[in-house]
N, C-alpha and C positions, 0 to 999 in steps of 0.2 A: 504494500499499499504506499502511495506516495505521500509526501508530507502534508499536502492540503487535504486529501482524503482522510489521512490519519487525524488532522485537527478536527474535521467535521465528525468523524466517528466518535472522537473522545469528548465532544462538546456536551453531550446529553446529561451527564451526571449532575452538573449544578442546576440544571432545569428539570430534574425528575418530577418535582410536584406539578409543574406546568404541563409536562408531557402527560402525566396521569390524568390531569383534569381535562385536557384538550384533545387528546387523541382518540379516535373511535375504536371500537372493537371490530369483530369480523363476523361476516354472515354465516349462519349455521350451515347453508348449503355448501359453502366453500370447505368448511371442516369435514362435512360429510364425504366430500370428493377426496380430500387429502388423506383422511384416516382410514386404514384398513378395518375390515370387520372384526369383531371380537373385543379382547381386552388388551390392546397393546400398551407397551411401556413407552412412554413419550418423553422426548427431551424437547424443551422449548429453548432453543439456542439463540441467542441475542435477545433474551426474553424482555429486556427493558424493565418497565414497572409492572409487568405481569398482565397486560391486557389479554394476550392470548392464554397465558398460564391459567388464569381464572376460568376461562371458557372451557379448557381441557379438563380441569379439576371438576367443574360443575357436570361434565359428562361422566363423572365416576371413574376416570381413567387415572392411572398412576403417572404423575408428571414431575420431571426435575427441571428446574429452571437454571440456565446458564447465561451470564452476561459478563462483559469485560469491565463495566463500570460499577464500582462499589456503591456509588451514589444511586444509581438506578436499582440495584439490589436491595438497598435499604428501603426504598420506596415500595418495592415488590413485596418485601417481608411484612410491611405495614398493610399493604392492599390485599395480599393473598396469604394471610398467616397459615403456618403449619406446612407449606410447600417447601421441599427441599431446594435450596438455592445456593449455587456456588459460583465464584468468580472464575471466569475462563473465556476462551474465544473459539471461533471456528476452527482455527489452526492448532488450538491446544485445549481439548475438552477435557475436564477433570473427572472422567468416568472410566471405568474398566472396560476392556474389550467385550463386545457382544452384550452390553448391559441395557441395550434399548431396542425397540422394534421399530419406532419411527423417531426421526428428528425433524422438527418443524422450525423454519426460519422465517419469521414475519418482519417485514420492513428492514431487512438487515443483509440479505445475501450480496447486494451491491457494494457492501463495505469489505467484504472478504476477498481473498485470493483463492479462486476455485481450484487452482493447480495444488495448493496445499490443503484446503478445506475439505475437498471431496474425499480424498484418502483418510483424513482424520475422522469424518463423519462416518465413513464406512467402517473403521476400526471399532467404533462403539455399537454399531448395529449388529443384530443377529443375522444370519443368512437369510436372504429374501427381504431384508429390511428395506425401509423407505425413507428417502428424503423428500420433504415437501417444502415449498417455498410459496410465500404470499405477500402480496402488497396491496394496500388500499390506495387507489388512485383517484383523485378527484375527477369527476366526469365534466370535462370542460366543454362539452357540447351544450351545457347550460350557460346562458350569457353571463350571469352574475358570477359563477364559478370561474369562468374564463378570465373575466375581469379581475377576480381575486389573485389568480395566478400571475397575472401582469403586475399587479401591485406588489406581490411578494418577489417578483423577479425569478419565479420558480414554477415555469409551466410544466405541466405533467408530460411524461414521455413513457414508452414502453420499456420495461425492465429487462436486463440481461438475464436470461435463465440458464446460461451455460453452467454445466455441472461437470461432465467428463468422467473418465475412468476412476473407479471401477464400476460406476453405475451404468445401467442400461439406458435406452432412449428416454428423453424427456417428453412427457405429455403435459399439455397446457389446457387451461379452462378459464373462463371469465365469468364473473357473477356480478350482476348489476343490482344495487340496493340503495336505500337512502337512510341517511342519519338525520336526526332532528337536533339542532343545536340552537342555543340561545347567543346573545351578543358576546358575553364574556367568555363563553366556551370557545366561540369562533376566534376571539383574540388569542385564547390560550393555544389553540391549534396552530395558529400562525406563529406565535411566539415559541413554540416547541420545535420548529424546524431548525435544523443545524445551521443553515445559512442566515437565519435571523439571530440565533443564539450568539454568533460570532461577530455580529455587527457591534461597532461602538455604541455605547448607550444613547447618544443623541441620534445616531442613524436608526437605531431600533425604535425609539420613540417616534420618530418621524414616520416610519413605515407603519407602525400600528395606529398612528393618527390617520394615515391614509386608508387603512382598513375600516376604522370608524367612519370616516367620511363616506366610504362605499356604502356602508350599512344604512347611512343617513340619507343617501341620495338615490340609490338604485331603486327603480320602481318594484323590483321583486322583494326588496327588503325593507324600504322605509316604513317606519311605524310599527313594524312587527317585533314581537318578543321572542319568536321562534322561526328558524329558517329550515327548509328542507335541502340538505346538502347531499347531492347524488355522488355516489362512488362506484367505480368498478373494481372489484378484487380480482386482481390477476394472479393466478395460481400455476404452479408447475410441480410435477412430481416425477421422480426416478426411483427405480427399484434396483437392489443388489441381485445378483443371481442367487437362487435358492441353494 
């Protein structure tokens, strides 16, 4: 990972509470597609504050959370108490060989080096185990959402789902859904982006002021206390040989 990407990847810890308040969860249909049948042992890799961890736990599945940021893990332990959580990365997972059946990576595969991460994920998986990737992507076919991306300087784009050996072919799927957010949660969502976290305080304040101006002027938002924010959850999965 180059220096700029590393700085972005490391930026989330100090903003853990903002991330927890602002970021959405994931649609059930996406998890249905990513998770195999039965009672798999799941690792939430790059777990952040536990958005996905909570959903896996609530399905009655055994889940272990791993994240490189101790700040994010501290928030996860508060948000999802009782779940095993350890500091680690996709390139160095602190788990024994063959100790999981599925590794899920939400909003994080673009931060890793697949050439190093894929063999390390394979190491902790059982034969026939699965790697699943997912991202919530704002649906910018909606005018106000497209304008929000312009204000943020962070228009959405397709994610790289490269995995590589020793995994088999990558399959992909997309799931459209809508989150309902209020003004302050929308501000937190924007403020939790790495590109915004790394701004100077005056630049960050100016950008968030532009988001508030958008809420106060766009015809789809003005006067509303809740907004429908459309997403597309992009998913990919690849399995090990049995």
